[in-house]
N, C-alpha and C positions, 0 to 999 in steps of 0.2 A: 850703369846697370843697377837694377833694383835689388834690394836685399830679399832673397828667397829663404823663408824658413817654413818648415812643415809643409813643403810643396805648395806654398802660397805666398802672396805679397799683400801687404797692407793696402787697403783701398786708397787711403790718402797718398801713398807713395806712387801708385799708378796714376792718379789724377795729376799730381805734380809733374810727373814725367810727360804726360800728354800735353799739359799746358806749356811746359818748357819747349817741347818739340814744335808746337804751333807758333810760339813766339819766335823761335829761331827761323822757322820756315817763312815767317812773315816779315822779318826784319833782317835786311842784309845791306851792306854798303853798296852792292851792285843793284839793289832794287829801290833806289831813291825815287824813281818814277814808276813805281809798281802799277800795274794795270788792274789788279784785283786785290781785294783784301778779304779777310775772313770776317763775316758779319755775325755768325753765330756758331756755337759749338755745342753739340749734343753728344754725350757719352753714355752709352748703355753698357753696363757691366753686369755680368752674371757672376755672382759671388756665392761663397759658401759661408754658412754660419758655423762658428766654432766657439767653444767655451773659452772665456778669457780667464786669466789667473784669479780675478776677484769673484768668479762665479757667474759673471754676466755673459752676454753674447758679443762676439766680435765677428765682423764681416770681413772676409779676405778674398782676394782674387786668386783663383786656382791657376796653377801652371799646367802646361801640356803634360798629359799623362798622369795627373794627380790620382792617387788611389784613395777611395773612400772607405772601402772595406778590404779585408784581406783578398788581394787578387782582383778586385773590381775597380774598373776605371770610373771616374766621375762622368756623369752625363748631365745634359742640360736640365733634366728633371730634378737633379739634386741641388740645383742652384736657386738663388733668389735674384730678382732683377732690380737694379738701381739705375734710374735715369737721372742724368745731371745735365742741365742746360746752362750754358755760360755765354756771355758776350765779352769778347776780348776788348781790352782797353785800346784806345787810340795809340798806336805805337810810332806815329810820325815823329821824327826827331830823336827817337830813342837810340841807344847804343846797340851795336851788334852784340849779340849774346853768343859767345863761343867757349865759355869755360865750364868746367865741371863735367860730370858724366852726363852724356846726352844720348837720347835714343835716336840715332841717325836713320834707322829704318823708317820711322814715322816722318822725320824731316824730309827724307828723299821722296817718300810717297806723296806728301803734301806738295812739295815743289813740282813734282811730275804732273800732278793733277792740276795745279795752278796753271802750268804752261799749256796743258791740253785745253782747258776751259778758255783761257785767254785767246787761243788760236781760233776759236769759234767766231770771234768778232773781227777777223782779218781776212785778207784775200781779195779777189777781184770783185766779189759781190758780198761785202761784209754785212753781217747782221749786228745790231746793237745788243749787247748782253744786258739783260735785266737782272737776273740772278741765277745762280746755279747751286745745286747741292750735290754732295757726294758722300757715300757711306764707305768707310774703310773697315773691313773685318780683320781682327787681329787676335792673337793669343799671346800669353806670356810664357816664355820658356823657363826651364828649370835653372838656367844660368842667370835669369833676371833680365833678359832682353825681349824685344818684341819680334814676333814672327807674323808675316803676312800670308803664310801658307804657300809661298812661291815654290818651295822645294817639297812637293809631296802633298800639298793641300792641308786643310784643317777640317775635313768633313766629319770626323768623329770626335773632335775636340771641343771643349767649351770655348766659344769665341766671344768677343766683345765688339761693339761697334762704335766707331768715331764718325759722327756726321758733321760735316762742315758746310755752312752756307757761305757762298762766295758772291761778292758783288763788285761792280766796277768802282774804282776810287773816284 
């Protein structure tokens, strides 16, 4: 779980959580002959600007239901957008990563998507997969976990987007 203070999480902590989830979803002892790999990662965060202790500005990721003013919920208009584009390292031959606190919600979502995309290139009349992309919308809870909005949606919450490019190995 991420460390939530003042109804928000440090940007660097959320980025580290997402990177770890992608690594774990992409490296598994059972996936030695994996059919897909992540070719690109784009993370779009809607962050709030706060005053840091030194008088500067700090950008933080809001949690679900964060209050900006007395009794007023944070809206997307109160946020600033940060786009981060990453290319994962080649993880062939790496060790399976299973220690520490991990965001299993993202790992499960990525694994489910990988299986669905891989199935497009199978069957009686298979097509060859060139590339695929997927966007996962998520929010951070007050407990420091990730919510995909499965239980009740995220329609009025500040959400973030994890975009993955998937290509055949």
